Every structure is written in C-alpha cells, then in structure tokens.
SEVEXZA-437602 format. One record per atom (N, C-alpha, C, O, CB): residue number from 1; atom name; x, y, z. Coordinates in Angstrom, 3 decimals. Glycine has a CB too. Layout:
   k  a        u        v        w
 NUM CA        X        Y        Z
...
This chain:
   k  a        u        v        w
   1  N   21.819    3.621   -2.868
   1 CA   21.406    2.238   -2.913
   1  C   21.602    1.654   -4.317
   1  O   22.144    0.558   -4.466
   1 CB   19.949    2.110   -2.478
   2  N   21.167    2.377   -5.328
   2 CA   21.261    1.871   -6.697
   2  C   22.726    1.727   -7.136
   2  O   23.081    0.701   -7.717
   2 CB   20.509    2.805   -7.661
   3  N   23.593    2.732   -6.873
   3 CA   25.000    2.531   -7.258
   3  C   25.657    1.342   -6.556
   3  O   26.486    0.654   -7.152
   3 CB   25.794    3.783   -6.959
   4  N   25.299    1.097   -5.308
   4 CA   25.848   -0.056   -4.598
   4  C   25.360   -1.360   -5.234
   4  O   26.144   -2.287   -5.435
   4 CB   25.455   -0.008   -3.105
   5  N   24.073   -1.427   -5.547
   5 CA   23.543   -2.624   -6.194
   5  C   24.215   -2.852   -7.549
   5  O   24.528   -3.988   -7.906
   5 CB   22.018   -2.509   -6.369
   6  N   24.436   -1.776   -8.299
   6 CA   25.105   -1.912   -9.594
   6  C   26.539   -2.396   -9.427
   6  O   26.998   -3.274  -10.157
   6 CB   25.087   -0.581  -10.347
   7  N   27.237   -1.818   -8.464
   7 CA   28.627   -2.218   -8.240
   7  C   28.725   -3.696   -7.886
   7  O   29.623   -4.387   -8.368
   7 CB   29.253   -1.373   -7.130
   8  N   27.827   -4.182   -7.062
   8 CA   27.866   -5.585   -6.651
   8  C   27.403   -6.527   -7.768
   8  O   28.049   -7.538   -8.040
   8 CB   27.000   -5.789   -5.414
   9  N   26.282   -6.189   -8.412
   9 CA   25.677   -7.102   -9.386
   9  C   26.373   -7.106  -10.738
   9  O   26.440   -8.143  -11.398
   9 CB   24.242   -6.747   -9.580
  10  N   26.892   -5.958  -11.155
  10 CA   27.503   -5.846  -12.482
  10  C   29.017   -5.958  -12.406
  10  O   29.624   -6.757  -13.119
  10 CB   27.113   -4.525  -13.137
  11  N   29.623   -5.158  -11.541
  11 CA   31.081   -5.084  -11.517
  11  C   31.711   -6.215  -10.712
  11  O   32.607   -6.903  -11.201
  11 CB   31.517   -3.756  -10.951
  12  N   31.248   -6.406   -9.486
  12 CA   31.911   -7.357   -8.591
  12  C   31.584   -8.821   -8.932
  12  O   32.487   -9.614   -9.199
  12 CB   31.512   -7.067   -7.152
  13  N   30.300   -9.170   -8.923
  13 CA   29.909  -10.575   -9.138
  13  C   29.635  -10.927  -10.601
  13  O   29.620  -12.104  -10.962
  13 CB   28.682  -10.884   -8.326
  14  N   29.421   -9.922  -11.438
  14 CA   29.119  -10.113  -12.865
  14  C   27.899  -11.009  -13.091
  14  O   27.882  -11.842  -13.998
  14 CB   30.326  -10.710  -13.576
  15  N   26.877  -10.819  -12.245
  15 CA   25.638  -11.560  -12.434
  15  C   24.876  -11.047  -13.648
  15  O   24.183  -11.807  -14.323
  15 CB   24.765  -11.466  -11.185
  16  N   25.011   -9.743  -13.920
  16 CA   24.290   -9.092  -15.011
  16  C   25.236   -8.227  -15.816
  16  O   26.289   -7.807  -15.336
  16 CB   23.125   -8.250  -14.473
  17  N   24.838   -7.969  -17.056
  17 CA   25.510   -6.938  -17.841
  17  C   24.889   -5.590  -17.470
  17  O   23.841   -5.539  -16.825
  17 CB   25.388   -7.221  -19.388
  18  N   25.529   -4.520  -17.875
  18 CA   25.036   -3.185  -17.529
  18  C   23.650   -2.930  -18.113
  18  O   22.807   -2.331  -17.445
  18 CB   26.012   -2.117  -18.023
  19  N   23.395   -3.372  -19.346
  19 CA   22.079   -3.149  -19.953
  19  C   20.994   -3.953  -19.232
  19  O   19.860   -3.486  -19.127
  19 CB   22.108   -3.524  -21.446
  20  N   21.313   -5.134  -18.740
  20 CA   20.338   -5.913  -17.967
  20  C   20.025   -5.231  -16.648
  20  O   18.876   -5.219  -16.207
  20 CB   20.859   -7.333  -17.712
  21  N   21.053   -4.658  -16.011
  21 CA   20.821   -3.942  -14.760
  21  C   19.920   -2.732  -15.003
  21  O   19.025   -2.457  -14.204
  21 CB   22.159   -3.501  -14.131
  22  N   20.148   -2.016  -16.088
  22 CA   19.313   -0.853  -16.398
  22  C   17.874   -1.269  -16.699
  22  O   16.942   -0.535  -16.371
  22 CB   19.896   -0.080  -17.589
  23  N   17.681   -2.430  -17.315
  23 CA   16.321   -2.945  -17.523
  23  C   15.648   -3.247  -16.189
  23  O   14.468   -2.948  -16.005
  23 CB   16.349   -4.214  -18.400
  24  N   16.395   -3.840  -15.258
  24 CA   15.844   -4.124  -13.924
  24  C   15.510   -2.827  -13.202
  24  O   14.493   -2.744  -12.513
  24 CB   16.841   -4.959  -13.085
  25  N   16.354   -1.817  -13.353
  25 CA   16.095   -0.517  -12.728
  25  C   14.847    0.128  -13.315
  25  O   14.036    0.688  -12.577
  25 CB   17.302    0.417  -12.904
  26  N   14.683    0.057  -14.623
  26 CA   13.491    0.622  -15.264
  26  C   12.226   -0.099  -14.795
  26  O   11.211    0.540  -14.521
  26 CB   13.613    0.535  -16.800
  27  N   12.286   -1.407  -14.705
  27 CA   11.131   -2.163  -14.219
  27  C   10.840   -1.831  -12.759
  27  O    9.684   -1.653  -12.378
  27 CB   11.369   -3.671  -14.381
  28  N   11.894   -1.748  -11.942
  28 CA   11.713   -1.410  -10.538
  28  C   11.110   -0.032  -10.329
  28  O   10.327    0.170   -9.401
  28 CB   13.022   -1.493   -9.827
  29  N   11.467    0.917  -11.184
  29 CA   10.911    2.265  -11.075
  29  C    9.479    2.353  -11.563
  29  O    8.744    3.254  -11.159
  29 CB   11.759    3.232  -11.847
  30  N    9.072    1.437  -12.421
  30 CA    7.726    1.512  -12.989
  30  C    6.654    0.912  -12.081
  30  O    5.467    1.165  -12.285
  30 CB    7.701    0.813  -14.320
  31  N    7.046    0.131  -11.097
  31 CA    6.084   -0.522  -10.210
  31  C    6.060    0.171   -8.850
  31  O    7.081    0.707   -8.420
  31 CB    6.427   -2.019  -10.043
  32  N    4.913    0.173   -8.164
  32 CA    4.859    0.800   -6.839
  32  C    5.550   -0.055   -5.778
  32  O    5.621   -1.277   -5.899
  32 CB    3.409    1.051   -6.435
  33  N    6.050    0.596   -4.752
  33 CA    6.682   -0.111   -3.641
  33  C    8.167    0.161   -3.566
  33  O    8.717    0.891   -4.391
  33 CB    6.446   -1.593   -3.763
  34  N    8.818   -0.427   -2.575
  34 CA   10.254   -0.199   -2.391
  34  C   11.069   -0.758   -3.552
  34  O   10.894   -1.911   -3.947
  34 CB   10.724   -0.826   -1.081
  35  N   11.949    0.059   -4.088
  35 CA   12.708   -0.325   -5.278
  35  C   13.694   -1.449   -4.982
  35  O   13.956   -2.277   -5.854
  35 CB   13.452    0.879   -5.837
  36  N   14.242   -1.496   -3.776
  36 CA   15.244   -2.526   -3.463
  36  C   14.644   -3.925   -3.557
  36  O   15.298   -4.839   -4.060
  36 CB   15.824   -2.300   -2.058
  37  N   13.435   -4.104   -3.091
  37 CA   12.788   -5.422   -3.138
  37  C   12.505   -5.810   -4.584
  37  O   12.785   -6.937   -4.992
  37 CB   11.474   -5.424   -2.311
  38  N   11.953   -4.887   -5.355
  38 CA   11.617   -5.200   -6.751
  38  C   12.869   -5.508   -7.559
  38  O   12.894   -6.457   -8.343
  38 CB   10.852   -4.036   -7.395
  39  N   13.908   -4.699   -7.363
  39 CA   15.137   -4.929   -8.119
  39  C   15.808   -6.231   -7.707
  39  O   16.353   -6.940   -8.553
  39 CB   16.102   -3.764   -7.929
  40  N   15.775   -6.553   -6.417
  40 CA   16.389   -7.803   -5.968
  40  C   15.701   -9.004   -6.603
  40  O   16.368   -9.956   -7.008
  40 CB   16.332   -7.910   -4.439
  41  N   14.387   -8.969   -6.693
  41 CA   13.656  -10.087   -7.301
  41  C   13.964  -10.178   -8.794
  41  O   14.179  -11.274   -9.312
  41 CB   12.134   -9.928   -7.080
  42  N   13.988   -9.049   -9.486
  42 CA   14.285   -9.058  -10.918
  42  C   15.719   -9.520  -11.159
  42  O   15.966  -10.319  -12.062
  42 CB   14.063   -7.657  -11.528
  43  N   16.663   -9.029  -10.366
  43 CA   18.057   -9.444  -10.515
  43  C   18.216  -10.928  -10.189
  43  O   18.944  -11.640  -10.880
  43 CB   18.971   -8.598   -9.609
  44  N   17.546  -11.393   -9.150
  44 CA   17.577  -12.816   -8.824
  44  C   17.028  -13.668   -9.952
  44  O   17.570  -14.731  -10.255
  44 CB   16.795  -13.081   -7.557
  45  N   15.941  -13.199  -10.582
  45 CA   15.345  -13.928  -11.715
  45  C   16.300  -13.961  -12.895
  45  O   16.477  -15.006  -13.521
  45 CB   14.011  -13.284  -12.138
  46  N   16.920  -12.820  -13.207
  46 CA   17.826  -12.772  -14.351
  46  C   19.096  -13.577  -14.095
  46  O   19.650  -14.170  -15.020
  46 CB   18.184  -11.328  -14.679
  47  N   19.556  -13.604  -12.860
  47 CA   20.817  -14.282  -12.552
  47  C   20.651  -15.789  -12.366
  47  O   21.521  -16.559  -12.770
  47 CB   21.427  -13.686  -11.304
  48  N   19.532  -16.222  -11.752
  48 CA   19.402  -17.640  -11.410
  48  C   18.018  -18.217  -11.664
  48  O   17.687  -19.275  -11.128
  48 CB   19.751  -17.838   -9.978
  49  N   17.220  -17.559  -12.455
  49 CA   15.892  -18.086  -12.764
  49  C   14.909  -17.847  -11.627
  49  O   15.134  -17.008  -10.754
  49 CB   15.976  -19.572  -13.068
  50  N   13.814  -18.603  -11.657
  50 CA   12.761  -18.408  -10.653
  50  C   13.234  -18.756   -9.245
  50  O   12.768  -18.159   -8.274
  50 CB   11.544  -19.250  -11.004
  51  N   14.140  -19.700   -9.123
  51 CA   14.658  -20.010   -7.788
  51  C   15.470  -18.828   -7.251
  51  O   15.459  -18.572   -6.047
  51 CB   15.530  -21.296   -7.823
  52  N   16.168  -18.110   -8.120
  52 CA   16.887  -16.914   -7.700
  52  C   15.942  -15.806   -7.265
  52  O   16.215  -15.090   -6.302
  52 CB   17.776  -16.420   -8.819
  53  N   14.835  -15.666   -7.974
  53 CA   13.829  -14.667   -7.587
  53  C   13.227  -15.015   -6.232
  53  O   13.040  -14.141   -5.385
  53 CB   12.717  -14.570   -8.654
  54  N   12.926  -16.294   -6.034
  54 CA   12.386  -16.721   -4.737
  54  C   13.373  -16.541   -3.609
  54  O   12.998  -16.125   -2.513
  54 CB   11.962  -18.161   -4.799
  55  N   14.633  -16.849   -3.864
  55 CA   15.660  -16.666   -2.837
  55  C   15.827  -15.196   -2.486
  55  O   15.996  -14.856   -1.315
  55 CB   16.996  -17.247   -3.306
  56  N   15.782  -14.320   -3.486
  56 CA   15.889  -12.886   -3.224
  56  C   14.708  -12.403   -2.392
  56  O   14.876  -11.614   -1.461
  56 CB   15.967  -12.101   -4.544
  57  N   13.527  -12.873   -2.726
  57 CA   12.329  -12.466   -1.978
  57  C   12.379  -12.973   -0.542
  57  O   12.057  -12.235    0.389
  57 CB   11.060  -12.985   -2.671
  58  N   12.781  -14.227   -0.359
  58 CA   12.874  -14.780    0.990
  58  C   14.000  -14.144    1.803
  58  O   13.941  -14.108    3.032
  58 CB   13.079  -16.279    0.919
  59  N   15.018  -13.648    1.118
  59 CA   16.104  -12.985    1.817
  59  C   15.761  -11.580    2.254
  59  O   16.392  -11.050    3.170
  59 CB   17.309  -12.952    0.955
  60  N   14.770  -10.959    1.618
  60 CA   14.424   -9.571    1.938
  60  C   13.171   -9.415    2.786
  60  O   13.145   -8.585    3.694
  60 CB   14.248   -8.804    0.678
  61  N   12.145  -10.186    2.512
  61 CA   10.866   -9.940    3.177
  61  C   10.823  -10.295    4.668
  61  O   10.343   -9.471    5.446
  61 CB    9.812  -10.704    2.479
  62  N   11.290  -11.458    5.112
  62 CA   11.187  -11.744    6.548
  62  C   11.925  -10.739    7.441
  62  O   11.354  -10.317    8.448
  62 CB   11.720  -13.120    6.818
  63  N   13.165  -10.332    7.127
  63 CA   13.804   -9.326    7.991
  63  C   13.057   -7.989    7.977
  63  O   12.932   -7.330    9.010
  63 CB   15.252   -9.107    7.555
  64  N   12.567   -7.597    6.807
  64 CA   11.833   -6.332    6.721
  64  C   10.523   -6.405    7.508
  64  O   10.152   -5.446    8.186
  64 CB   11.549   -5.975    5.250
  65  N    9.824   -7.533    7.420
  65 CA    8.574   -7.701    8.161
  65  C    8.829   -7.717    9.662
  65  O    8.049   -7.151   10.429
  65 CB    7.866   -8.989    7.733
  66  N    9.909   -8.358   10.087
  66 CA   10.236   -8.384   11.515
  66  C   10.573   -6.985   12.020
  66  O   10.142   -6.594   13.105
  66 CB   11.412   -9.339   11.781
  67  N   11.332   -6.239   11.246
  67 CA   11.696   -4.880   11.658
  67  C   10.477   -3.968   11.690
  67  O   10.366   -3.113   12.568
  67 CB   12.756   -4.303   10.717
  68  N    9.566   -4.140   10.743
  68 CA    8.381   -3.289   10.695
  68  C    7.379   -3.633   11.792
  68  O    6.639   -2.760   12.245
  68 CB    7.714   -3.407    9.339
  69  N    7.346   -4.885   12.222
  69 CA    6.361   -5.283   13.227
  69  C    6.865   -5.131   14.661
  69  O    6.067   -5.172   15.597
  69 CB    5.950   -6.710   12.993
  70  N    8.159   -4.959   14.848
  70 CA    8.714   -4.770   16.195
  70  C    8.497   -3.323   16.643
  70  O    8.801   -2.394   15.895
  70 CB   10.233   -5.129   16.226
  71  N    7.980   -3.126   17.839
  71 CA    7.777   -1.751   18.302
  71  C    9.113   -1.086   18.642
  71  O   10.035   -1.746   19.122
  71 CB    6.847   -1.730   19.532
  72  N    9.212    0.201   18.395
  72 CA   10.431    0.909   18.800
  72  C   10.638    0.793   20.306
  72  O    9.656    0.727   21.046
  72 CB   10.364    2.394   18.385
  73  N   11.879    0.766   20.783
  73 CA   12.146    0.527   22.206
  73  C   11.445    1.485   23.157
  73  O   10.974    1.061   24.213
  73 CB   13.603    0.603   22.449
  74  N   11.365    2.747   22.816
  74 CA   10.756    3.713   23.726
  74  C    9.250    3.798   23.636
  74  O    8.627    4.472   24.456
  74 CB   11.320    5.047   23.475
  75  N    8.649    3.140   22.672
  75 CA    7.213    3.264   22.474
  75  C    6.411    2.677   23.629
  75  O    5.424    3.273   24.059
  75 CB    6.815    2.592   21.187
  76  N    6.817    1.528   24.132
  76 CA    6.072    0.902   25.225
  76  C    6.155    1.731   26.492
  76  O    5.162    1.857   27.209
  76 CB    6.595   -0.505   25.491
  77  N    7.320    2.301   26.786
  77 CA    7.446    3.162   27.968
  77  C    6.588    4.408   27.809
  77  O    5.979    4.863   28.777
  77 CB    8.919    3.556   28.204
  78  N    6.529    4.960   26.621
  78 CA    5.710    6.139   26.364
  78  C    4.232    5.807   26.504
  78  O    3.468    6.597   27.060
  78 CB    5.998    6.699   24.968
  79  N    3.821    4.644   26.005
  79 CA    2.421    4.241   26.086
  79  C    1.983    3.994   27.516
  79  O    0.819    4.222   27.848
  79 CB    2.188    3.000   25.261
  80  N    2.902    3.525   28.389
  80 CA    2.566    3.288   29.782
  80  C    2.642    4.539   30.643
  80  O    2.331    4.486   31.833
  80 CB    3.469    2.248   30.342
  81  N    3.041    5.641   30.074
  81 CA    3.134    6.892   30.804
  81  C    4.415    7.006   31.614
  81  O    4.505    7.870   32.487
  81 CB    1.951    7.040   31.709
  82  N    5.400    6.172   31.358
  82 CA    6.659    6.198   32.115
  82  C    7.699    7.100   31.475
  82  O    8.779    7.285   32.037
  82 CB    7.220    4.796   32.244
  83  N    7.402    7.661   30.322
  83 CA    8.370    8.476   29.607
  83  C    8.122    9.952   29.905
  83  O    6.996   10.436   29.792
  83 CB    8.297    8.205   28.089
  84  N    9.175   10.654   30.282
  84 CA    9.062   12.085   30.550
  84  C    9.393   12.841   29.275
  84  O   10.399   12.574   28.618
  84 CB   10.000   12.522   31.718
  85  N    8.527   13.790   28.937
  85 CA    8.805   14.618   27.772
  85  C    9.249   15.993   28.189
  85  O    9.529   16.836   27.337
  85 CB    7.588   14.714   26.876
C-alpha cells in the first residue's frame, strides 16, 4: 500500500516531494488507526490545503463505512438457519 501511494503521489502526480511523503508516513505511523486514511488526509492537506484534506476524507470514509456496515452475503442465511455447515 505504501509503495503504491508513494509511486502515485511522488513519482506520477508530483503532489509531494519524497521528504514530504516520508513526513506524512511518519505522522501516519504515529497515530492510531488505519494508515491509508491518515496518510490520505495528510497528503491531501499538503497538496491542496484544508480543502484537499476534506476531499481525501470524504473520498475514503463513506465507502469504508458502507462496506463495514453491510452484512456479508452469507451471514443472513446463516442467521436464519438456512446454511448447511
């Protein structure tokens, strides 16, 4: 995940320099929670200011929340006793 983010943010789009990316990585590692969300917000802030940070957060949180709140397909069948083990 981190090498892909570096390739896109530093090499491909040139939103950040390598030292800025490493600062974002250090900050992301120092805080609890998923590193991809923290790094995306920090990179968004460094690349486009607070609006970039907000856009990064809005781009990551709703899909993640939807995926986390949706039940797995087989769970309802298992809960109803229709699943054979």
